[in-house]
N, C-alpha and C positions, 0 to 999 in steps of 0.2 A: 146381716143387714147389707143391702146393696148401696154402693156409692153412686151408681147410675144404672140405667137399663142396658146400655151397650158401650163397650170399650172398643175403640178402633186403634190398633197398633200400627202406626205408620201414617204420615200425613202427605203422601204423594197423591197421584191421580186416583188410584184405587181406593185409598183410605178416605180421601175427601168425598168421593162419590158415595161411598158407603155411609159416611157420617151424614151427608145431606139427606139421603133416602131414609135412613133410620129416623132422623128428626122429622122428616115429612110424614112418617108413619107413627108419630106420637111418642117416640122414645127420647129419653134424656141421654145425651151422647157425650163421651169424653174421648178425645184423640190424644194419644201419646206419641211424640216424635223424637227419635234419637238425635237428629241433626239440630243445628243451631236455628234453623228456620224450616217451615213447611216447604214442600215442593217436590222433593225426590227427583227421580229420573224424568217425570212428566214435565217439570219446569225446565229441564235441560234439553228437551226434545224440539223438533222442528214444528210441532203443533199440527200434525196430520192425523185425521181420524178416518179409518177405513170402514166403509158402510155401503149397503146396497138398498135400493128402493127408497131413496131420500127425496125430500122436496127440492134439494139443490140439483140432484140429477134430473128430476122432472123439469125444472126450470131451464136446464141445459138441453132438453129434448132427448134425454137418454132413458131408455126403457131398461129397467133392471129390477131384480127382486132377490129375496133371501135364498130361494132355491138355487138360482144361478150361482150366487156367491158360495153356497154350500158345496155345490159340485166342483167349482173351481178349486176351493181350498182342499177338499178331500183328494181330488185327482192330482193336484200339484204335489201333495204329500204322500202319494201312492197308497192312499186309504189306510195309512198307518195311525191316523188320529182316532180319537174316540168320537164316533158320530153324534152321540147325545150331547156332548159339550159343544161341538162345532155347530150343530143345528141351532142350539140355543144362542150361541154367539151371533150367528147370522140373523136369526129372527129378531134379536134385540138391538142389532146395529142401527137400523133406521130410527126406531123410537128413541134410542139414546142420543143420536145426533140431534133430533128435534128437541129433546130435553136440554141439551147443551145450548141450543139456540134460544130456548126459553130462559136460560140463565144469563143470556146476553152475549154468548160467544158468536162471533161473526164468521160465516163460511161463504165468502164471495163465490158466485157462480163461475167467474173467470179463473178461479184458482183450483177448480176441480180438475184432476188429471189422472192418467193411468199410472198408478203407483206400483203395480206389479208387472207381471209378464203376460197377463191376459189382454183382452181387447176392450175392456170396459173401464171407464174412468170411475174409480171408487175412492181415490185419495182426496179427501176433503181437507184442504189446507186452510187453516184459520187465518183471519186477518191479523197477522202478527206471528207469534211463535208459541212454543209450549208454555213459556212463562206467562204470556198473555192469557192463554186458555186457563192456566192454573189460577190466575188471579180471580177469574170469575168463579171458579169452584171455591176458593178460599172465602171470597165475599159472600157467596150463598150460604156456606156453612156458618160463618160468623153471624149472618142475619137470622139464622135459625136457632141461635143460642148454643151452638156446639162449643164445648170447652176444648181449646186446643193448647197443648202444653209441649213446647219444644225443649230439647236438651234432656229428655227423659228416656233412657234406654231400658226397655222392658227385658227382664232377665229370664222369666219363666212363666208358665201358665199355672194357675191354681186349679187343681183337679180334685173333686170330691165325688165319691160314688160313681166314678167313670164319667163324670160330667165336668166340663170346663165352667168354672164359676168366677173367674177373674184372672188377675195377673200380679206378679211380684216385680217391683221395680225400685231400685236404689234403696233397698232395705225395708221397704214398706209394701203393703198389699192394697189392692183395689178390687172390689167385687162388683160383679154385674150379672145380668141375666144372660148375656151372650158376648162373645169376643170375636172380632173380625181381625184376622192377621193380614196386613197389607204392608209388610216391611220391605217390599222390593225383592230383588233377586239376591244372588250370592257372588256377583262379579268382583266385589272387593275382598273376597275371602278365598285366598289361594288354596287353602286346604280343602275347602268344599269343591273348588274347581277340579282339583286333583282326584277327588273321589267320584264326581259326577261326570266330568269331561276329561278323563286322563290323557287322551291323545293331544288335546289342546294345551293342557297344563304342562305336558312334557317338553314342549317347545321352548326355546330360549325366550326370555321375557322381552328381548328386543322386539320380537314380533308378537308374542303372546301377551297382550296387555289389555287392560280394561279401561274403557272410557264411559263413565257413568257416575252415579251418585256414590260418594265415599261411604255412605251409610248402608249401602246394599251389601251387607255382610252375611246374609242368610239367616238372620235372627229368627224370622218367622218359621223358616224351614226346620231349623234346629229345635225350636220350642214345640212345634207341631209334632215332629218325630218323637220327641221325648214323651209326648202325651199319647203316643201310639199310632200316629198318622202314617199312612203309606206314602211313598214317593213315586211320582209319575214323571216320565220324560227324561230318564237318565240317558246320557249320551247325546242329547239334542242340544244344539247351540248354533245360532247364526253367526258364522265367522266372516270377518272382513279381510280383504287382501291389503297387505301393507309391505312396502320395501324396508320398513324398519328404520327409517331416518329419524323419526320422532314419534311422539304419542298422539299426533294429530291424525284424524281419520283420513285415509287416502282411498276412498271407495271408487272415485270417478276417474277412470284411466283414459288418457288422451288416445285418439285413434292411431297415432303414429307409433305407439308401442307395439312390439311383437312379443307375445309370451311363448316360450318354448319350455318343455319339460326336460328332464335329464337325458332323454333319448334324442333331444334336439328337434322334437316335433311340436308344431302348433296343435292346440286342442280346443280352442274357443275363439269367438269374436272378443277381442280384448275390451270392447266397450259394453259388453253385456252387463245388465244391472247387478248391483251388489248382492241381491237375493239369489243370484245364480252363480256369479263369478267365484265367490269364496268356496262354494262346494265343488266347483269344477277343479279348482287348484288343489283342494283337499284330496281329490281322487288321483292326483298324479303321483308318480314314484317319489317317495320321501315326503309327500305332502308339500311340495315346493315347486316353483317354476322360476324362470328368469325373464326379466324384461330386457329385450335386446334392441339396440339402436346404434346409430353411428354419429360421428361428430357434427356434420351439418344439421342433422335432426336435433341434436342436443342444443346447438347454438341458436336454432330457430324457435325453441320452446319459449313461450311467453312467461313472464314472471308470475302471472296469475292464471288460474284455469279459465279457459275461454267462456265457460258458463258459470263462473264463480258465484255471481249474484243469484242466478236462477237455482243453482244446486245447493247454495249455502256452504260452499267450500271455502275454508279459510286458508291456512298454509298449504301451498301447492308443492307436493313432493317432487313433481317432475318438471319444475321450472329449470331453465338453463343454469342459473346460478346455483341452485340447490344441488343439481346433479354434479356440477363441477366441484362443489365443496365436498360432497360425499365421495367423489372419486379421489380427491386429495387425501381424504381420511382413510381410503382403502375400503370403503363400504360399497363402492361401485367398482366392479372389475373393469380394467382397461387393458386393451391389447392392440397390437399392430395388425393382426390378421384374425380371421374367424377361427382358424385352427388353433391359434394361440389362446384366443378367448375361450374356446371350448375346453382346452387343457386346464386353464386356470380355474374355470367354473365347475369342472367335473361334468361337462355335457358331452354327449357323443358327437365327435367332430363331423363325421359323415352325415349324420342326421341334421346337424345345424347348418352345414353348408348347403345341403340339398333343400332344406326348408327355406333358407334365405334366397337361394337362386329362384325357386318357384315363386316366392313372395314378390321379389323384385320384378319378375316378369308380369305378375298380376298388376302391380302398381303402374308399370309402363302401359299396360293394356287398359288401365282406367278403372279397375275394380278388383275386389277380393273374390275370386272364383270359388274358394273353398268354404269360407264362413260368412260371406256377404257383408263384411264390415262396411259401415258407412263412415263418411267423414274424410278429412284430408289424410291421405296415406303417403308414406315416405319410404323410399328405397333404403336398403342397408348395404352401402357399397364403398363408402369413403372413410378410411381409418382416421383417428383411432376408433375402435369398436368398443361398445360398452355392454355390460350385463349387470343388472341390479337383481339381487336375490329377493324374491317375493314369496311371502308366506300368507296363508289364510288362517290367521290365529288370533287376531284382535277381535274384541267383542264389546258391544255396548249394552247388551241385555242377556239374560240367561233364560233357559227354557224349562229345566227340571224344577219341580216344586211339589207341594202337598197335593195329593190326589183329592179331587173334589167331584161332586155330582153337579148336575145342571142348575141346582139351587145354591151352589157355592158352599155346600156343607162339606166339611172335611171328613174323609173316609179312612178307615183302617184297612189293613191288608185283606181282611175278610169281607170288605165292602160295607161293613157296618158303619153307620154315622157316629161320629164323636159328638154327643149332644153339647150344644152350646158353643161350638167352634165353627167358624167360617173363614174362608181365605179367598183372596182375589189378587189380580195382577200377577207379577212375576213370582209372588210367593206361592201361587197355585200352579200346578203342572197339568199337562194334558191338552191345553189349547194351542200352545206354540209348538209347531212341528219341526221336522228336520229341514224343511224348506220354508223360508220366510216369505209370506205371501205378497208382501209389498209394504210400502211406506204407510204408517199409521196402524199396523197390525198390533204392536205392543200397547199403544195408547188406547185403542179400541178395547182390547182385552182387559186392560186395567179398569177403565171406566164402566164398561158393560157389566163385568162380574162384580165390580165394586158396588154398583147399584143393586144388583141381585142380592149380594151378601148383606147389604144394609137393610133391605126390605125384610129378608128372612130373619136377620138378627133381631130386628124390632118386633116382628110378629112373635118370635119365640119368647123374647124377654117379657112381653106384655100379655102373653097368653094366660 
């Protein structure tokens, strides 16, 4: 006997979207959440939704469509993603944004922005944050009679005759016609990180740390794999650059910083967006670089990021006081000359001195002739000189997950569907690539495939 038609495991953005759509399609729905309260990583986010061909874009006079979005995502990820998933993602992006608007979520036209590195504004910023967006999802689910139970950690799937028929949790069983796994990623599970992203996990936890929901321990991935599911997206992870001063995100780097690798060479515009910067640092020798500057530049750095309010930046890693504190602790290298700085940091001295000489000439000439960096630039010429070691290893979301088809059905390694099992959000793999397409990518993935999973689960359960 069934306890309900559909069980949703996880009450974040993906789980709540699945629950709402399952209920909209006539299913009785129960949501089980391991945390103390619903929300997951969606409620912790900035509340950006990535989409193309929306009413908000049209109101802003922007012509865009799903095909353009598809080509951008595939090209940006070197066509290494699964086209059938990405096309469905793109095609469902605008309808899902309109669905959110119908639930009461506000996306002001003046908050539409270019959230990636293409030339089209597709980042739809809510009026508020991810917490505000999630409150609308929670309210919609409650209004539809969805049973939401927090503090319940699901331990395994019930499988009979190769079909998923329910879950086991806290010593009991609950049966349903279909199960949707939406437990988030595995960021809080260091063992899974070591298995699926070994190069990131191998780095010191000073730099390799997770900022996200503490309940994202890979439960859905582990349960799905135990039921025979295949894993997609191994090795993929959007990494963020950090000087390792704290566990606060340090994605937005001031233009006066100069990044050099161990050869003493610049390799990027230091203000490039986080979806590019982390991977550029990953590609350097030892997967590390150094932020180099001098004393006048340090002393002139403000206590807050110049665009703190716009970017949502809290603690500012590169403030004058923070840099002085970290130098006192020995976590920023200090030297009286560039040659001494290079020796202390393990940087090629000739390379560093040549790079700084060329950069100083550019600053005096009024621009960055090599990488075309914009913003206030500063020479590096007055001792003491500083070098902060920067790694690209912190992460707020994970990319590997259960392999799904475009209908969010979980697949085995032989591509066969596991009857009764769906997955969405970070629990599912294949949608999130080696390169993060821009702000809102993860939230869109969660809600789009959450809706798809909920509709499919309801149809299967009621068939």
